[in-house]
C-alpha positions as CSV (number, residue, x, y, z in Angstrom):
1,M,-2.8,77.7,9.4
2,D,0.7,76.6,11.0
3,R,2.7,73.4,10.4
4,N,2.0,72.4,14.0
5,T,-2.0,72.4,13.8
6,F,-2.1,71.2,10.3
7,T,-0.1,68.1,11.8
8,G,-2.5,68.0,14.6
9,L,-5.8,67.8,12.0
10,F,-3.6,65.6,9.5
11,L,-3.2,62.9,12.3
12,I,-6.8,63.1,13.6
13,M,-8.3,62.6,9.6
14,I,-5.9,59.6,9.8
15,V,-6.9,58.0,13.1
16,L,-10.4,58.9,12.3
17,A,-10.2,56.8,8.9
18,G,-8.4,53.9,10.5
19,S,-11.0,53.6,13.5
20,F,-13.7,53.5,10.7
21,Y,-11.9,50.9,8.6
22,F,-11.4,48.9,11.6
23,F,-14.6,49.1,13.6
24,G,-16.4,48.6,10.1
25,P,-19.8,50.2,11.6
26,S,-22.4,52.0,9.3
27,E,-23.3,55.6,10.3
28,T,-26.8,54.7,11.6
29,E,-24.8,52.5,14.4
30,I,-22.8,55.2,15.7
31,K,-24.2,57.2,18.3
32,K,-23.8,61.2,18.4
33,E,-22.1,61.0,22.1
34,K,-19.7,58.5,21.3
35,E,-18.4,60.7,18.6
36,R,-17.9,63.4,20.5
37,I,-15.9,61.0,23.1
38,A,-13.7,59.8,20.2
39,A,-13.1,63.2,18.9
40,D,-11.9,64.2,22.5
41,S,-9.9,61.8,22.6
42,L,-8.0,61.9,19.5
43,K,-7.0,65.8,19.7
44,K,-5.2,64.2,22.8
45,V,-3.7,61.7,21.1
46,A,-2.4,64.3,18.1
47,A,-1.2,66.6,20.7
48,A,0.8,63.5,22.5
49,T,2.2,62.8,19.2
50,K,3.9,65.9,19.1
51,T,6.5,65.5,22.0
52,T,9.7,63.1,21.2
53,A,10.4,62.7,24.9
54,P,8.7,59.2,26.2
55,A,5.2,59.5,27.7
56,T,2.4,58.0,29.1
57,P,-0.9,60.5,28.7
58,A,-3.9,59.5,30.8
59,A,-6.2,60.1,27.6
60,A,-9.4,57.9,27.7
61,T,-9.0,55.0,24.5
62,P,-12.1,55.8,22.0
63,A,-15.4,54.0,23.4
64,V,-15.9,50.5,21.2
65,D,-18.8,48.0,21.3
66,S,-17.7,44.9,23.3
67,A,-17.6,42.8,20.1
68,T,-15.2,44.6,18.4
69,L,-13.0,44.5,21.4
70,S,-13.0,40.8,21.5
71,G,-12.6,40.3,17.6
72,P,-9.3,40.3,15.9
73,F,-6.8,42.8,16.8
74,G,-9.4,44.3,19.6
75,G,-6.7,45.3,21.9
76,S,-5.0,47.1,19.2
77,I,-7.5,49.0,17.1
78,A,-7.8,51.9,19.7
79,G,-5.2,53.5,22.4
80,T,-3.2,56.4,23.0
81,A,0.1,57.3,21.1
82,Q,3.4,57.0,23.5
83,T,6.9,57.1,22.2
84,T,9.8,55.5,23.1
85,V,13.2,57.0,22.8
86,L,16.5,54.9,20.9
87,E,19.9,56.5,21.0
88,N,23.3,56.1,20.7
89,E,26.2,57.9,19.9
90,K,25.0,58.5,16.1
91,L,21.6,58.2,16.0
92,K,18.4,59.3,17.9
93,L,15.0,56.9,17.0
94,T,11.6,58.4,18.6
95,L,9.3,55.0,18.5
96,T,5.6,55.3,18.5
97,N,3.4,52.6,19.7
98,K,1.3,54.1,16.8
99,G,1.9,51.7,14.1
100,G,5.0,50.3,16.1
101,K,7.1,52.2,13.7
102,I,9.9,54.7,14.0
103,L,8.2,58.4,14.2
104,S,11.6,60.0,14.1
105,V,15.4,60.1,12.8
106,E,18.3,62.2,14.2
107,V,21.3,62.0,13.0
108,K,22.9,63.5,16.1
109,D,26.6,64.3,15.2
110,Q,25.4,66.4,12.3
111,K,23.9,69.9,11.8
112,T,21.7,71.2,9.2
113,Y,23.2,74.4,7.1
114,E,21.0,76.4,9.5
115,G,22.7,75.0,12.7
116,K,20.0,72.6,13.5
117,P,20.0,69.0,14.1
118,V,19.4,66.6,11.1
119,I,16.0,65.0,11.3
120,L,15.5,62.9,8.1
121,F,12.0,62.4,9.1
122,D,9.6,63.4,11.4
123,G,5.6,62.8,12.8
124,N,3.0,61.7,11.2
125,Q,4.4,62.7,7.5
126,N,6.3,59.0,8.2
127,K,4.5,55.6,7.8
128,F,5.6,52.3,7.9
129,G,3.6,48.9,8.3
130,L,2.9,45.7,6.9
131,K,-0.4,45.3,4.4
132,M,-1.9,41.7,4.9
133,N,-5.4,40.1,3.8
134,I,-6.8,39.1,7.0
135,A,-10.4,37.5,6.8
136,G,-10.6,39.2,3.5
137,K,-10.1,42.4,5.1
138,E,-6.9,44.6,4.3
139,V,-5.3,45.1,7.7
140,N,-2.4,47.9,7.8
141,T,-0.4,48.0,10.8
142,N,0.2,51.1,10.6
143,D,-3.1,52.1,12.0
144,L,-2.9,49.5,15.0
145,Y,-1.5,50.5,19.0
146,F,1.2,48.0,19.5
147,T,2.6,47.3,23.0
148,A,6.6,48.6,23.7
149,T,8.8,47.1,25.7
150,K,12.5,48.2,26.2
151,A,15.3,46.4,27.1
152,G,18.7,47.9,26.8
153,S,19.5,48.6,23.4
154,L,16.4,46.3,22.3
155,V,12.5,47.8,21.7
156,S,9.9,45.5,21.3
157,M,6.5,46.3,19.5
158,R,3.9,43.9,19.8
159,A,-0.1,43.8,18.3
160,N,-2.1,41.1,19.4
161,Y,-4.5,39.3,17.2
162,L,-6.4,36.6,18.9
163,G,-5.0,34.4,21.7
164,D,-1.2,33.1,21.0
165,K,-1.4,34.9,17.5
166,Y,0.7,38.4,17.4
167,I,2.6,40.5,15.2
168,E,5.9,41.9,16.9
169,Y,8.4,44.4,15.5
170,T,11.8,44.4,17.0
171,Y,14.3,47.3,16.7
172,D,17.9,47.0,18.2
173,L,20.4,49.8,17.9
174,K,24.3,48.8,18.8
175,P,26.6,51.6,20.4
176,K,28.3,53.8,17.6
177,S,26.6,52.5,14.6
178,N,24.2,53.7,12.4
179,N,22.5,50.5,11.5
180,V,19.1,49.7,13.2
181,A,18.6,45.6,13.0
182,F,14.7,45.2,12.1
183,N,12.8,42.0,12.6
184,I,9.3,41.2,12.0
185,N,7.9,38.3,13.8
186,L,4.4,36.8,12.8
187,N,3.3,34.6,15.1
188,G,0.5,31.7,14.5
189,L,-1.1,34.3,11.5
190,N,-0.3,31.4,8.8
191,Q,-3.9,30.6,9.9
192,V,-5.7,33.6,9.1
193,I,-3.4,35.5,6.4
194,Q,-5.5,34.0,3.2
195,T,-2.5,35.1,0.7
196,D,1.3,33.8,0.1
197,S,2.8,37.5,0.4
198,I,2.4,40.7,2.1
199,A,3.1,44.0,1.9
200,L,5.9,46.1,3.6
201,N,4.6,49.6,3.3
202,W,7.0,53.0,4.0
203,E,6.0,56.2,3.2
204,T,8.1,59.6,4.2
205,T,8.8,62.9,3.5
206,L,12.4,64.1,3.9
207,L,13.2,67.3,5.3
208,E,15.4,70.1,4.1
209,Q,18.5,70.1,5.1
210,E,20.7,72.3,2.9
211,K,21.2,76.0,2.1
212,S,19.9,75.6,-1.4
213,G,16.4,73.4,-1.4
214,K,16.5,73.5,-5.4
215,K,19.9,71.8,-5.3
216,E,18.5,69.3,-2.4
217,K,16.1,68.2,-4.6
218,E,18.3,67.7,-7.6
219,H,20.3,65.7,-6.0
220,A,17.2,63.5,-4.1
221,A,15.8,60.0,-5.6
222,P,14.8,57.1,-4.2
223,F,17.2,54.4,-5.3
224,Y,16.9,50.4,-5.6
225,K,18.8,47.6,-6.8
226,Y,17.9,44.1,-7.9
227,V,19.7,40.7,-6.9
228,N,23.3,40.9,-9.4
229,E,22.3,43.9,-11.0
230,T,23.7,48.0,-10.8
231,P,22.2,50.3,-8.4
232,D,19.1,52.5,-10.1
233,H,17.0,54.8,-9.0
234,L,13.7,57.0,-10.2
235,S,13.3,60.5,-12.2
236,I,15.1,63.6,-9.6
237,A,13.4,66.2,-12.0
238,K,9.6,64.8,-12.0
239,D,6.9,63.0,-10.2
240,E,7.2,59.1,-10.8
241,T,6.2,55.9,-9.5
242,E,7.7,52.7,-10.9
243,D,6.8,49.2,-11.0
244,L,10.0,46.7,-10.1
245,K,9.4,43.5,-11.5
246,K,12.5,42.4,-13.6
247,G,13.6,40.5,-10.3
248,K,14.0,40.3,-6.5
249,I,14.8,43.8,-4.8
250,E,18.2,43.5,-3.0
251,W,17.8,46.7,-1.2
252,F,16.0,50.5,-1.5
253,S,16.6,54.0,-0.4
254,F,15.1,57.2,0.0
255,K,18.4,59.2,-1.0
256,Q,18.7,63.1,-0.2
257,Q,21.7,65.1,-1.1
258,F,23.9,63.9,1.8
259,F,21.4,61.9,3.6
260,S,19.9,58.5,3.4
261,A,17.8,55.9,5.0
262,V,18.2,52.7,3.5
263,L,16.4,49.2,4.0
264,I,18.2,46.1,3.4
265,P,16.3,42.7,3.9
266,K,18.4,39.7,4.7
267,V,16.2,37.8,2.1
268,A,15.2,40.1,-0.7
269,F,12.0,41.2,-1.5
270,E,10.2,39.3,-4.5
271,S,8.8,42.9,-5.9
272,G,8.2,46.3,-5.2
273,K,7.0,49.5,-6.6
274,L,8.9,52.9,-5.3
275,G,7.2,56.1,-6.1
276,V,8.8,60.0,-5.5
277,T,6.6,63.1,-5.3
278,I,8.7,66.7,-5.9
279,L,7.2,68.9,-3.0
280,T,6.8,72.6,-2.4
281,Q,6.0,73.3,1.0
282,P,8.8,75.3,2.8
283,G,11.4,73.1,4.7
284,E,10.2,69.8,2.8
285,I,12.3,68.2,-0.3
286,K,10.5,65.2,-1.7
287,R,7.7,62.7,-0.6
288,Y,8.9,59.1,-1.2
289,S,6.9,56.0,-1.2
290,A,7.9,52.2,-0.9
291,D,5.6,49.1,-1.4
292,M,7.9,45.8,-1.3
293,K,6.3,41.9,-1.5
294,M,7.6,39.8,0.6
295,H,6.6,35.7,0.6
296,F,4.5,34.3,3.3
297,G,4.3,30.7,4.1
298,Q,2.6,28.4,6.2
299,L,5.0,28.1,8.8
300,A,3.7,29.2,12.4
301,V,6.2,31.2,12.7
302,Q,7.0,33.6,10.3
303,N,10.2,36.1,10.5
304,Y,11.6,38.7,8.4
305,A,15.4,40.0,9.4
306,M,16.2,43.7,7.6
307,D,18.7,46.3,8.9
308,F,17.9,49.7,8.2
309,Y,21.3,52.3,7.6
310,F,20.2,56.0,8.8
311,G,23.2,58.7,8.0
312,T,25.4,60.4,5.5
313,N,26.4,59.7,1.9
314,K,29.7,59.8,2.9
315,F,31.1,57.5,0.1
316,D,33.5,55.3,2.3
317,V,30.7,54.8,5.1
318,L,28.4,53.6,2.4
319,K,30.8,51.3,1.2
320,A,31.2,49.8,4.3
321,Q,27.4,48.5,4.2
322,G,28.2,46.5,1.3
323,H,25.7,45.7,-1.3
324,E,27.0,48.2,-3.6
325,I,25.0,51.1,-1.9
326,E,27.8,53.9,-2.2
327,K,27.0,53.6,-6.1
328,Q,23.9,56.1,-5.2
329,V,26.5,59.0,-4.8
330,D,26.6,59.9,-8.0
331,M,30.3,60.5,-9.8
332,G,29.7,61.0,-13.2
333,Y,29.1,59.0,-16.4
334,W,31.2,56.5,-17.7
335,P,34.3,57.2,-18.0
336,L,34.2,60.0,-15.5
337,K,32.5,58.1,-12.8
338,Y,36.0,55.9,-13.1
339,I,38.3,59.0,-12.4
340,N,36.9,59.8,-9.8
341,R,36.3,56.6,-7.6
342,F,39.9,55.3,-8.4
343,I,41.8,58.4,-8.9
344,V,40.4,61.4,-7.2
345,L,38.9,59.9,-4.2
346,P,42.0,57.8,-3.0
347,V,44.1,61.0,-3.4
348,F,41.4,63.4,-1.8
349,K,40.9,61.0,1.1
350,F,44.9,60.4,1.5
351,L,45.6,64.1,1.6
352,E,42.5,64.2,4.1
353,G,44.5,62.3,6.2
354,F,47.2,65.2,7.1
355,G,44.7,66.9,9.0
356,W,44.6,69.8,6.8
357,N,41.8,72.2,5.8
358,Y,39.7,71.5,3.2
359,G,40.6,74.5,1.0
360,L,44.1,73.7,1.3
361,I,43.5,70.0,0.1
362,I,41.7,71.2,-3.2
363,L,45.0,73.1,-3.5
364,I,47.0,70.5,-3.2
365,L,45.0,68.1,-5.2
366,T,44.6,70.4,-8.5
367,I,48.5,71.1,-7.8
368,L,48.4,67.7,-8.4
369,L,46.6,66.9,-11.1
370,K,48.2,70.0,-13.1
371,V,51.6,68.3,-12.7
372,A,50.4,65.0,-13.9
373,M,48.9,66.7,-16.9
374,S,52.1,68.8,-17.5
375,P,53.4,66.7,-20.3
376,L,50.1,67.2,-22.2
377,T,50.0,70.8,-21.2
378,Y,53.3,71.3,-22.7
379,K,52.7,69.1,-25.9
380,S,49.5,71.8,-25.9
381,Y,51.6,74.9,-25.7
382,I,54.1,74.0,-28.8
383,S,51.3,72.8,-31.1
384,M,49.7,76.0,-30.9
385,A,53.0,78.4,-30.9
386,K,53.8,76.2,-34.3
387,M,50.6,77.0,-35.7
388,R,51.1,81.0,-34.1
389,I,54.3,80.7,-36.3
390,L,52.9,79.4,-39.2
391,K,50.1,82.3,-39.2
392,P,52.3,84.8,-41.4
393,E,52.2,82.4,-44.1
394,M,49.0,81.1,-44.2
395,D,47.9,84.5,-44.5
396,E,50.2,84.2,-47.3
397,I,48.6,81.3,-49.1
398,K,45.0,82.9,-48.1
399,A,45.8,86.0,-50.3
400,K,46.8,84.0,-53.3
401,V,44.2,81.9,-53.4
402,G,41.5,84.2,-52.3
403,D,38.5,83.2,-50.1
404,D,36.2,82.3,-53.4
405,N,37.6,78.8,-53.5
406,P,37.9,77.2,-50.2
407,T,38.3,73.5,-51.5
408,L,41.7,74.7,-52.9
409,L,42.9,77.0,-49.7
410,Q,42.4,73.8,-47.5
411,Q,44.6,72.0,-49.9
412,E,47.0,74.4,-50.0
413,Y,47.0,74.5,-46.2
414,L,47.3,70.8,-45.8
415,K,50.5,70.8,-48.1
416,L,52.2,73.6,-45.8
417,Y,51.6,71.3,-42.7
418,K,53.0,68.3,-44.6
419,Q,56.0,70.2,-45.9
420,V,56.7,71.3,-42.0
421,G,55.5,68.8,-40.1
422,V,52.7,70.2,-38.0
423,N,49.7,68.4,-36.8
424,P,46.5,71.5,-36.7
425,L,45.0,69.3,-33.7
426,G,47.8,69.1,-32.3
427,G,47.4,71.8,-29.4
428,C,43.4,70.3,-29.3
429,L,44.0,67.0,-28.7
430,P,46.1,67.2,-25.2
431,M,43.3,69.6,-24.2
432,L,40.2,66.6,-24.9
433,L,42.6,64.3,-23.0
434,Q,42.5,66.8,-20.0
435,L,38.6,67.4,-20.6
436,P,37.3,64.0,-18.7
437,F,39.1,65.2,-15.5
438,V,38.2,68.5,-16.1
439,M,34.0,67.4,-16.3
440,A,34.7,64.6,-13.5
441,F,35.2,67.2,-10.9
442,F,31.7,69.0,-11.7
443,F,30.2,65.6,-10.3
444,F,32.6,65.1,-7.8
445,F,32.4,68.4,-5.5
446,P,28.6,68.6,-5.0
447,N,28.0,64.8,-4.4
448,L,31.8,65.3,-1.7
449,F,29.6,64.9,2.0
450,E,33.3,65.6,3.2
451,L,33.2,69.3,1.9
452,R,29.8,70.0,4.2
453,G,29.9,72.4,6.6
454,E,33.5,72.8,6.1
455,S,34.8,76.8,5.8
456,F,37.7,78.1,4.0
457,L,38.5,82.2,3.7
458,W,35.2,84.1,3.3
459,M,33.7,80.5,2.2
460,K,31.3,79.7,5.1
461,D,30.1,76.3,3.4
462,L,32.4,74.8,0.2
463,S,29.5,72.2,-0.4
464,T,26.9,75.5,-1.3
465,Y,27.7,78.7,-3.2
466,D,28.9,81.6,-1.3
467,D,26.0,84.3,-1.8
468,F,28.3,87.5,-1.4
469,I,25.6,89.9,-2.7
470,K,21.7,88.6,-2.3
471,F,19.5,90.3,-5.0
472,G,16.2,89.8,-3.5
473,F,14.8,88.8,-6.2
474,T,15.5,86.7,-9.5
475,I,17.2,87.8,-12.5
476,P,17.1,85.0,-15.3
477,F,20.0,82.9,-16.0
478,I,21.8,84.2,-12.8
479,G,19.3,83.4,-9.9
480,D,18.6,85.5,-6.7
481,H,22.2,85.8,-5.9
482,L,25.7,86.0,-7.1
483,S,28.7,83.8,-5.7
484,L,32.5,85.8,-5.2
485,M,34.5,82.4,-6.1
486,C,32.5,81.8,-9.4
487,V,32.7,85.7,-10.3
488,L,36.3,84.7,-9.5
489,M,36.2,82.0,-11.6
490,T,34.8,83.6,-14.8
491,I,37.3,86.6,-14.6
492,S,40.1,83.8,-14.7
493,T,38.9,82.0,-17.3
494,L,38.2,85.2,-19.5
495,I,42.0,85.9,-18.8
496,Y,43.0,82.8,-19.4
497,T,41.0,82.6,-23.0
498,Y,42.6,85.8,-23.6
499,F,46.1,84.7,-23.6
500,N,45.0,81.8,-25.0
501,N,44.3,83.4,-27.8
502,Q,47.6,85.2,-27.6
503,I,49.6,82.0,-27.7
504,S,47.4,80.4,-30.6
505,G,47.2,83.2,-32.7
506,A,43.3,83.0,-33.4
507,T,41.6,85.2,-35.2
508,G,37.8,86.1,-36.7
509,Q,35.4,84.8,-35.4
510,M,37.6,81.9,-33.4
511,K,39.1,84.5,-31.3
512,Y,35.9,85.7,-29.9
513,I,33.8,82.3,-29.4
514,G,35.8,81.2,-26.2
515,Y,34.7,84.4,-24.3
516,I,31.3,83.1,-24.5
517,M,31.9,80.1,-22.6
518,P,32.8,81.8,-19.7
519,V,29.8,83.8,-19.4
520,V,27.9,80.6,-20.1
521,F,29.9,79.3,-16.8
522,L,29.0,82.0,-14.9
523,G,25.1,81.6,-15.0
524,V,25.5,77.7,-14.9
525,L,27.7,77.4,-11.6
526,N,26.5,80.3,-10.0
527,S,24.5,77.8,-7.7
528,Y,26.9,75.3,-7.7
529,P,29.2,74.3,-4.4
530,S,32.2,77.3,-3.6
531,G,34.4,74.4,-3.5
532,L,33.7,73.5,-7.3
533,N,34.1,77.1,-8.5
534,Y,37.6,77.1,-6.1
535,Y,38.8,74.2,-8.1
536,Y,38.5,76.1,-11.5
537,F,39.6,79.2,-10.2
538,L,42.9,77.2,-9.3
539,A,43.0,75.3,-12.1
540,N,42.7,78.5,-14.4
541,M,45.6,80.7,-12.3
542,L,48.1,77.0,-12.4
543,T,47.3,77.0,-16.1
544,F,49.1,80.3,-15.9
545,A,52.0,79.8,-14.2
546,Q,52.4,76.5,-16.4
547,Q,52.4,78.9,-19.7
548,F,54.6,81.5,-18.2
549,L,56.9,78.7,-17.5
550,I,57.1,76.9,-20.8
551,K,57.2,80.1,-22.6
552,S,60.3,81.3,-20.6
553,M,61.7,77.8,-22.1
554,V,60.4,77.6,-25.6
555,D,62.3,79.8,-28.1
556,D,59.8,81.2,-30.8
557,G,62.8,81.5,-32.9
558,K,64.3,77.9,-32.9
559,I,60.7,76.7,-33.8
560,H,60.7,78.8,-36.8
561,R,63.6,77.5,-38.0
562,T,63.0,73.9,-37.1
563,L,59.5,74.5,-39.4
564,Q,61.9,76.0,-42.2
565,E,64.4,73.2,-42.2
566,N,61.6,70.6,-42.6
567,K,60.8,72.3,-45.5
568,T,64.3,71.2,-47.2
569,K,64.1,67.6,-46.0
570,P,63.4,65.0,-49.0
571,V,59.7,63.5,-48.2
572,E,61.6,60.3,-48.3
573,T,63.6,61.0,-45.2
574,K,60.8,62.6,-43.1
575,K,59.0,59.9,-40.7
576,K,55.2,60.3,-41.3
577,S,53.3,60.6,-38.5
578,K,49.8,59.3,-38.1
579,F,48.4,62.1,-39.1
580,Q,50.6,62.7,-41.9
581,T,49.7,59.6,-43.3
582,R,46.1,60.5,-43.0
583,L,46.7,64.1,-44.4
584,D,48.1,62.4,-47.7
585,D,45.5,59.8,-48.1
586,Y,42.9,62.8,-47.9
587,M,44.9,65.2,-50.4
588,R,44.7,61.8,-52.6
589,Q,41.0,61.6,-52.6
590,Q,40.6,65.2,-52.9
591,Q,42.9,65.5,-56.3
592,Q,40.9,62.5,-57.3
593,T,37.7,64.0,-57.1
594,Q,38.7,67.2,-58.9
595,I,40.3,64.8,-61.9
596,Q,36.6,62.9,-61.8
597,S,34.5,66.1,-61.7
598,K,36.6,67.5,-64.8
599,K,35.8,64.0,-66.8
600,N,32.4,64.9,-66.0
601,K,32.1,68.1,-67.3
């Protein structure tokens, strides 16, 4: 069954179910001839909804009895689906009178990875409407036929109840805007709605836009924000439904990797429920559902004003929307998100202002980071050089003490460190201080909209992987392709590990453990954006350059003489570092432990 056939059959089932619900006849009251006429008409309705152009098909309305037509929503129970188009420079909205809803949304200035228009959602997969209790029955406006009126950038959709009682939706799309002003007007329904609340229901299937549907699913989830709280989201890895009852809801969104559909009410929703289902159909990412509760009073005219945002997940664009919507862009955990938001992103936006290619911007960004971190890199190199120079003396101590007394061996090492004034962790600490910046980019590049569709060298899109080899089958741990930039990054990391071992003088197991992580990174990062792997590759190459420069400036012989001179200095003249103070405390504790152990014997 192809997609068009499935769409038609699915729409037929929806309309049939709605018709039986509102008509409410028993099976014995339905005549065979009416069923045949209704079925023929509904097939024409299904065909009409597939077109995005405004149309007014001359399909016959399903026959209904006169009592139903003269009853509540009698003129809206059955009809012919028609579409109306609203568009500006940013968006193209196709609205349908079936439910009075937005049928599809196209983000006009963007293309999918395959070069097709970006359609956020489309067709009968999208449901939108109010759920209300009227005369003891639940009415869903998604099943009603509205009357559409267009005036410039404004479209009105109205469904009459009886007399002067009606439901009206208005959509207003201003020029050069990604926002759609949406209003719900309920006129005179306070006399028939029997509850103090109504529900707004929105269900939609988000369509695949990027190269990797798997990666796109890993960045897609429904988000929401309670008033005076930080935005949160449902699971990205599994199906989930959550009742939102902890407070009023300021907004919610159906987020994909690089695009979002957000609904922001002027008055916060009372409570709600969000759901997400991971889909396996080709071309589909996830299905989202939302049911938001709104207060219904006893005024004759009830108005609910809201704003839709349909567009990109560009950080500054979302931030301009207010309400902390930009926080749905994953910048990492604390403190990584602060590094990305307040350091990396501002520098990136500054460099972007020069109009350079994004590959060049990443290069300059990496150079700036390495320059800023150069004091730590220098300190780390010197510390590792000291440990390497001390290696012969440490080997002599090990030969004298032996391997069978590790406690004594450690004590002798600590004595040596104290004598020469060396901190054995001095090489690690500067590297640990740089680690948050390395990890911050792991979140920064996969969520950076600016890289989407941008090419550099052989990389056609810096926001996804560059598969220079496609296997045609899946290899465990690697996947179905091999990314050239990821391979280059892995090779550079292996070379970096080799030279780092030469500097530090690592031996034994420690010498080989460093080679394991680059191989792990190959499997982990093979499907990550080429822009991220490009950054890690540049960082490795610049580290080589830094170490080469530092090595040319550092005299190992001078370091050795300084260490030996430190041995001859009286202990009281040596300025103790915090590490040396802790070292003395540790040695005293060890000595007391040994004395106590001998007494117990």
